[in-house]
C-alpha positions as CSV (number, residue, x, y, z in Angstrom):
1,X,192.7,121.0,120.7
2,X,191.6,122.1,117.2
3,X,188.4,120.8,115.5
4,X,188.0,120.9,111.7
5,X,184.6,121.8,110.3
6,X,183.4,122.6,106.7
7,X,180.5,124.9,106.1
8,X,178.6,126.2,103.1
9,X,177.5,129.8,102.3
10,X,173.8,130.2,103.0
11,X,171.7,131.0,100.0
12,X,170.1,134.5,100.1
13,X,166.4,134.4,101.1
14,X,166.6,130.9,102.7
15,X,164.5,130.6,105.8
16,X,166.0,129.1,109.0
17,X,163.0,126.8,109.7
18,X,163.2,125.4,106.1
19,X,167.0,124.9,106.5
20,X,166.5,122.9,109.7
21,X,163.9,120.7,108.1
22,X,166.5,119.9,105.4
23,X,169.0,118.9,108.1
24,X,171.0,122.1,107.9
25,X,171.8,124.4,110.9
26,X,172.1,128.2,110.2
27,X,175.5,129.6,111.2
28,X,177.5,132.8,111.0
29,X,181.1,133.8,110.8
30,X,182.3,137.1,112.3
31,X,185.6,138.9,112.4
32,X,187.1,137.6,109.2
33,X,186.9,141.0,107.5
34,X,186.3,143.6,110.1
35,X,182.6,144.1,110.8
36,X,181.5,142.0,107.8
37,X,179.9,138.6,108.5
38,X,179.1,135.6,106.3
39,X,175.8,133.6,106.7
40,X,176.5,129.9,106.6
41,X,174.9,126.5,106.9
42,X,176.4,123.4,108.6
43,X,174.9,119.9,108.3
44,X,173.1,119.0,111.5
45,X,175.2,115.8,112.0
46,X,178.4,117.8,111.6
47,X,177.0,120.4,114.1
48,X,176.2,117.6,116.6
49,X,179.7,116.2,116.3
50,X,181.2,119.6,116.7
51,X,179.3,120.3,119.9
52,X,180.5,117.0,121.4
53,X,184.2,117.9,120.7
54,X,184.1,121.7,121.2
55,X,182.8,124.1,123.8
56,X,181.9,127.8,123.6
57,X,184.7,130.3,124.1
58,X,187.2,127.5,124.6
59,X,187.9,125.4,121.5
60,X,189.8,126.4,118.4
61,X,187.8,125.5,115.2
62,X,189.5,125.2,111.8
63,X,186.6,126.5,109.6
64,X,186.6,125.8,105.8
65,X,184.1,127.5,103.5
66,X,184.8,126.3,99.9
67,X,182.1,128.5,98.4
68,X,183.9,131.7,99.3
69,X,187.5,130.3,99.3
70,X,188.0,131.1,103.0
71,X,189.7,128.9,105.5
72,X,191.0,129.9,108.9
73,X,191.0,129.5,112.6
74,X,187.9,130.5,114.6
75,X,186.4,130.3,118.1
76,X,183.0,128.8,118.7
77,X,181.4,131.9,120.1
78,X,177.7,131.1,120.6
79,X,175.3,128.2,120.3
80,X,171.6,128.9,120.3
81,X,169.2,126.1,121.2
82,X,165.5,125.5,121.3
83,X,163.9,127.2,124.4
84,X,163.0,123.9,126.0
85,X,164.7,121.3,123.9
86,X,168.4,121.7,124.8
87,X,169.4,119.1,122.2
88,X,167.9,121.0,119.3
89,X,170.5,123.5,117.9
90,X,169.1,126.6,116.2
91,X,172.1,128.6,115.3
92,X,175.9,128.6,115.7
93,X,178.3,131.6,115.6
94,X,182.0,131.5,114.8
95,X,184.6,134.3,115.4
96,X,187.7,134.4,113.2
97,X,191.0,134.9,115.1
98,X,194.4,135.9,113.7
99,X,197.7,134.7,115.2
100,X,198.3,137.7,117.4
101,X,194.7,138.3,118.5
102,X,194.1,138.3,122.3
103,X,191.1,136.2,123.2
104,X,188.9,136.3,126.3
105,X,188.0,132.7,127.0
106,X,186.7,130.5,129.9
107,X,188.5,127.2,130.7
108,X,187.6,124.5,133.2
109,X,189.7,123.9,136.3
110,X,190.7,120.3,136.8
111,X,191.6,119.2,140.3
112,X,194.3,116.6,140.8
113,X,194.8,114.5,144.0
114,X,193.1,114.5,147.4
115,X,193.9,117.3,149.9
116,X,195.9,116.3,153.0
117,X,193.5,118.4,155.0
118,X,190.6,116.1,153.8
119,X,192.3,112.6,154.0
120,X,194.4,113.2,157.1
121,X,192.7,116.0,159.1
122,X,189.0,115.3,158.5
123,X,188.3,118.5,156.6
124,X,186.0,119.2,153.7
125,X,186.9,120.5,150.2
126,X,184.8,123.6,149.4
127,X,185.2,124.4,145.6
128,X,184.2,128.0,144.8
129,X,185.3,128.2,141.2
130,X,185.1,125.4,138.6
131,X,186.2,127.4,135.6
132,X,188.5,130.4,135.0
133,X,188.1,133.4,132.7
134,X,191.5,133.9,130.9
135,X,193.2,136.0,128.2
136,X,195.5,134.3,125.7
137,X,196.4,134.0,122.0
138,X,194.9,131.4,119.7
139,X,198.1,129.3,119.9
140,X,198.1,129.2,123.8
141,X,194.5,128.0,124.5
142,X,194.6,125.4,127.3
143,X,192.0,122.6,127.3
144,X,191.9,123.0,131.1
145,X,194.0,124.2,134.0
146,X,195.3,121.3,136.2
147,X,195.7,122.1,139.9
148,X,197.5,119.7,142.3
149,X,195.6,120.1,145.6
150,X,197.1,117.1,147.5
151,X,199.3,119.4,149.6
152,X,196.5,121.6,151.0
153,X,195.9,121.4,154.7
154,X,192.9,122.2,156.9
155,X,192.3,125.9,156.8
156,X,194.2,126.5,153.5
157,X,192.8,128.5,150.7
158,X,193.9,128.6,147.1
159,X,193.7,131.9,145.2
160,X,193.6,132.7,141.5
161,X,197.1,134.3,141.8
162,X,198.4,130.9,142.8
163,X,197.1,128.9,139.8
164,X,199.7,127.3,137.5
165,X,199.1,129.2,134.3
166,X,201.2,128.4,131.2
167,X,203.2,131.0,129.4
168,X,201.0,133.4,127.3
169,X,197.9,132.7,129.5
170,X,196.7,135.2,132.2
171,X,193.7,135.2,134.5
172,X,191.0,137.7,133.6
173,X,189.8,138.0,137.2
174,X,191.3,139.4,140.4
175,X,194.2,137.5,141.8
176,X,192.8,137.5,145.4
177,X,189.7,135.6,144.3
178,X,189.4,132.3,146.2
179,X,189.3,129.1,144.0
180,X,188.8,126.6,146.8
181,X,189.3,126.1,150.5
182,X,189.7,123.2,153.0
183,X,187.1,123.7,155.7
184,X,186.6,121.9,159.0
185,X,183.7,119.5,158.7
186,X,180.6,119.9,160.9
187,X,181.2,116.4,162.4
188,X,184.6,117.5,163.5
189,X,183.3,120.7,165.0
190,X,180.5,118.8,166.8
191,X,183.0,116.3,168.2
192,X,185.3,119.1,169.4
193,X,182.3,120.9,171.1
194,X,181.2,117.6,172.8
195,X,184.7,116.9,174.1
196,X,184.9,120.5,175.5
197,X,181.5,120.0,177.2
198,X,182.6,116.7,178.7
199,X,185.8,118.2,180.0
200,X,183.8,121.0,181.6
201,X,181.5,118.5,183.4
202,X,184.5,116.4,184.6
203,X,186.2,119.5,186.0
């Protein structure tokens, strides 16, 4: 998914508090020309819409800055908010990415189906990882990684190395990391223990 956003170059000497009072959110663009950066402003309403559609280190943003005749693809790199008002945005950072640039991102894991070990064997799904750090190019950024878990049985564990990653996408963590497991439920363990105790008494 790509989101299109237009920003303006920030006037020198402008104060962040004054800008926010005017309905403008301070922003910065990095990586477009080496170590140089551009100070920007983005209308608060545009920023709110952006943050509903995009997430940090995951979404490609087509940034347009007419004042400096620059337009290109970026990643939403950081969003600073008020210390205790999470809905109040203070600053947004973008990082420019070229076609061959390798990106370090984090994408959510989306589970599909209900495990056999849960529906038929009375087990419990224990999710260890809900998102995955990955490396990819800007043209291969997945919105999420879908995992079909319907075949998993009691005692099964799914590892990072077993995830269905698309071409050009690689996991940025060890392959033996556990993503999720199907555990025996406490009720099942209790029933098994009680049955064993009853058999012992009968014997």
